[in-house]
N, C-alpha and C positions, 0 to 999 in steps of 0.2 A: 288442766281441765279436760275432761273427756268429751266425746261427741254427744254424750247423754246429758251434758250440763249446758246451761245457758248463762252467759254473763249478765250481771245486773244491768249494766249499761245497754246491752242488747235488748233486754226486756223492756227497759224504759223507752228505747227507740221504737220497738214494735208496738208498745201501748200508745205512743204518740201517733203512730201510723194507723191505729185502729185495726191492727191485725186480729184475726179471729182466734183468740186464745181463751182457754178456760184456766183460770188461775186458782189453784187449789192450795190453801194455806192449812198446814197440818199441825200448827201450834195449839197449845191449850187455849181454851176459850177466853180466859182472862187476858192473856197476852194479846190475842187477836183483837179483843174489844178495845184494848188500850191503843193499839197501833197496827194498822193494816194498809194494804194497797187497795185502792178503790176498786170496787166491782169484783173483788176476790170472793171465793167461797171457803168457809171454814168447816173442816171436819176435824174436831179436836182429838187427835190420836197420837200426839207427840210422845206421851209416856209409853204407850203401847209399842210404838215403833222403836223406841230405845231398847225394848226387850225382843225385838224382831217378831212382834205379835201383829199380824195383819188381819185378824178376824173382823174387826169393825170395818176396816177399809173394804174387805171382801164383801161384807154385807151391804155396802153402799155402792157397789159397782153399777147398779141400775140407775143410780142418780147421776152418773158421770156421762158426758157426751162421747159417743163411740166414733164420731166422724170429725172431731175437733181436737186440735193439739192441746194437751194438758200440760201445764207448767206447775210443778209443785214447789212450795217454799216453806221453810221453817226458820229457825233462829240462825243457824250457821251452815246449812246445806247438808247436814249428815242424815237426819231422819227423813228429810224430803227426798234425798237420793234413794233411800230404801223404798219409800213409797213409789217413786217413779219407776224403779226397777220392777217392783211387784206389778205395777200397772202395765208395763211393757210385756211382762210374762203373760198377762191376761189379754193381750192383743191391742192395748191402747198405745197411741202415739204420745209418749210422756217424756218430759225432761225435768231436771231439777235446777233451781236457781243456785248457782255457785255462790257460796258464802251467805246465802239466805238473806234475812232481813238486815243482818250486819252489813252485807255488801250493798243492799238496796239503799241504806242510809248514807252511803258514800258516793252515790251516783250524782254526777253533774251533767246538765244538758244546756247547750248554748242556743239562743234564739236572737236573731237580728230583729230589732224593734222597728218595723216599717213605718210606724206612725210618727217617728221623729228621726232626725239624722244623727248618726254617730253614737249609737248606743247598742251594745250587746248585753242581753240579759242572760245570766247564768243561774239556772234553777236546780235546786236539789229536790227532786220529787219526793224522796223518802222522808225529808225533815221539814219541808215547807219553807226553807231558807232561799232567799233570792239575793244575788249580788250582781254587780255591773262592771262592764268595761266601757268607759266613755272616751271617745277619741275624736281627733281632728288633726289634719295635716301631719300625719305620721306620729303623733304623740297620743298617749293614753293615760288615763287615771283610773285606778281600780277602786271600786266602792264596795265596802262590806264584804271582803273576801273571806272564804272559809279557811280552815287550817290546811286545806289541800292546795297549796299555792301553785303547783304545777298546772292546775287547771287554767290559771290566769296567765302564766308565762306562755303556755301553749296557745291560748286564745290570741294573745298579742302577736306571737310569732306567726301564726297563720295569716294574720292581716298585715304583717310587716310593720308593726307598731312598736314604739319605744315607750315603756311605762315610765312616767316622770313623777308620779306621786301615788300615794295610797291613802284612802280615807275610810274611817269608821264613822258612820252617822251617829253612833252612840256606843256606849260600853255594853256589849251584848251579854245577855243572860242565858241564851238558849244554845249558843254554839261558840266554840273556841275560835277567836279571830285569828286569821293568818296575816293581818295587816302589818304588824310590826316586823314579823319575820320576812315577809315579802319586801317591805321597804328596806330592811337591813341588807338583804341579799343584793338588792339593786342599787343601794346607796342613794335612795331618793327620800323625800320627806314623807313622814307619817303624820297625818292630820287627824285631830280629835278635839272636840270642845273641852276646854279646861275643867268644866264642871263634872266631866266624866273621867278625868284623867287618873284618879286614884293615886297610886304610887309610881306611875309611869314617868320615865325620863326619856330624853331624846325624842321628843315629839314637837310638832308644830301645832300650837293651840289655835283652834278655830274660834272665830268670833262672828257675831251677827254682822252681816254686810260685807264679809270678806269675799274676795274673788280668787279663784284658783285657776290659773291658765291651763288650757288644754289646746295645744296647737295655736290656732288663731282665734279660738273661742275661749270661754271661761265658764266655770261652775260658780254660781252665785250662792252664797251661804245664808240661810235663814235659820236663826235659832228658834227651835220649836219644842220647848221643854214640855214635859208631862209624862211620857213613857219613862224617860230618865231626865235628870236635871240638865244634862248637856246634849240632849237630842237635837240634831239639825236636819233640815231638809235642804236639798240641793236643786237649784234650777239650772237647766241646760237647754237653752233655746225654749221650745214649747213644752219641754218635759220637766216633770217634778219627780225627783228621786226622793220619795217621802220617808224612807227609812222605816222605823216602827211607829211613826206618828199616824199615818193613815194607811189602812189596807183597803182592799176592794169591798169587803163586807163587814169590817169592824175598824177599830182603832187600837193602838198599842195600850196594853194594860199598864196602869200607873202604880202597881203595888210591889214591884220587884226590888225597889230600893229600900222601902220601909213598909212593912205590912200592918202597921198601926192604922186604925180606921181614920183618925184625924189626918195622918200623913197621906193616906190614899185620897182623901177628899181634897186636900190641898193640891196634890199632884194632878188630880182630875180637873180641878179648876184651871191649872196651868195648861193642861192639854186642851181644854175647851177654848182658851184664848189662842193657842197655837192653831187650832183647826179653824177658828174664825178667820185667821189670815189666809189659810188655804182656800176657804170658800169664797174669798174675794178675788181669786185668780180667774182668768178667762175660762169659759166653758171648754175651749179646745185644748186646755192644758192636759198633757198626757201623764196620767198618774202611774208611776212605777214604784210599787211598794217593796218593802224589805222582806215580806212574808206573804204566804197564801195558805189557805186551809185545804179545801177540796175542790177549788175552782179548776175546771178542766181547760180553760182558755190558755193558749200559749202563743206569744209570750203573755205573762200575767200583767195585764194592763187594761186600762179603759180611759176614756175621756172624762174629765172632771164633770162636765155638763151631764153626761150620761149617768155618772155615779150619783149626782145630786137628784136626778130625775127618777132613779130607781128606788125601790123600797127595801132593797136588800141590806143597806147599811143604816140600821136604826139610829146608831149614835151620831152619825154624820147628819141625819135628818134633824136631830135635836139642835145641832149647831146651826144649821141653816135657818131654823125657826127661832133662834135666840133663846132656847129653853135650857139654860144651864142647870137648873135644878133637876130636871128629868135626866139629863146627861149624866150628872154625878150619881144620882140615886140608882140609875140603871147599871152603871159600872160597879158600884159598891155591892149591889144585890146579885150580880151575875158572874163574878169572877170564878174561873175554873181552877183546876189544879195547876200549880206552878210547873214550868218546864223542868224536866228531869235534871237533877244535879245542878240547879241554877246557881246556888250559892258558891259551889266550887268553881263553876265556870266563870262567874263574876270575879272571883279572887284572881284567877289566871289573867283575865282580860284587864284587870286593874293593875297588874304587875305586882300583886301582893304575894302570890305563890307561883312556883314554876310548874309547868305541866309535867305529869308523870307518865308512866308507861301505859296508863289506861286512858290517855287523852282522847283517843278516837272513840272509845266506848262511851265517854261521858255524855256526849250530845245525841246519842241514838235514842229515838223515841218520837212521840207525837209533838207537833208544834203547838205550844200553849202560850203564845205571846199576845194573843188578841184579848181585848177586854171583855168580850162576850161572844 
C-alpha cells in the first residue's frame, strides 16, 4: 500500500474520531444507493474512470473542498486511486481507500462497554454486524463471531483471556459465522439452539434456562424465537445480548426462514411473545444488539428504559402497549429486501454446504436484517 492510500481500518478509526474528512464515493449511483458509508458524497464516475476519463470529475472540482482532506472510495480501490491521483495533480490533498468498499466491509472495531462489566463489543461498520467478547476472571466466551476469527483471538490475547466457548445466538442469514471454526481451533464448545442447528454436528445445543459459565459469572440463556425458531438472548449481569431479537430501532425480521405470509405471521407472533419477555426486564438493562443500521453511537447500546421511552423503535412500542395486531401488520407491510445471498449464507451456517472461494464476498453489502 502506498502513502497515497488509506487502510479501511484507519478510515474507520478516523471517522470514529470525527476527523475532518471529505469522503468521495466514485461508484455508480445504483451501487452507492444500495450501500454506502454514512455522510459520504457520490459523484458517479466509475465507468468513466475505468476509461481514464476525468472530464466529469474535472467539471466538479469547484464542488470539492480545497482545504479539507479528500478520501476517495470505489469498489476495490482501483478507480478511486485514479480519482485521487487526478485530484492531487489539481492541488488537492487526496488519498484512496485501499481495497475500497470490499475492504470497508471487512473492518472490525472494538469498544469496551462501560455500562456493564466484562463485555467488549466488536462492530463491523461496513455491514452493521455486531459481536461480543464476554469475560470474567481470565475466561471469555465469544458471541456471534464473524468469519474473521483472528479478530476474536487477538481481542482475547490483548486482554490475557482464555476463550472457553463460542455461541451463535441464532443461525445467521446475513453473514458467514466463524463460530464453529473458532471453537474447533480452540477445542472448546460451540453453542447453538437445536431449532437452528440444521445439519450441524459437534455442537452443544442450547435450551431455555441454560447457564454457560464465564469465569465466576455466567451467561443465562433465554429462548426468544421469532427472527429464527432457535433465536436466543443472553443475560450477563445487567446486560442483555439480544442477538437479532431486538435492535435499537427495530426488531429482527421473521421472514428469512419461510417467506410465505402465513409463516411470517406465525413467526411474528412468536417474536411478539419473545419481546414481551424483554419488556419485562428492568429499565437499567443494557441492550446489546446483534446489528445496527446507521446509528452513530459507539458502542451500539442503550438502556432498555430509554429504548422504551423513545419513539424510534415503533415495533417495540407496540409490544409495550400489548398491540400484537399492529406489530404483526407493520412487519408484514414493511419488510425490505432480503440480505444479499442470504439463502447461500444460511446453507453454510446450517452445515448443509461448505464455503467456497467467494465466502468473503457473499456477505458484503447493506444490513437488511431488521423488520422495518
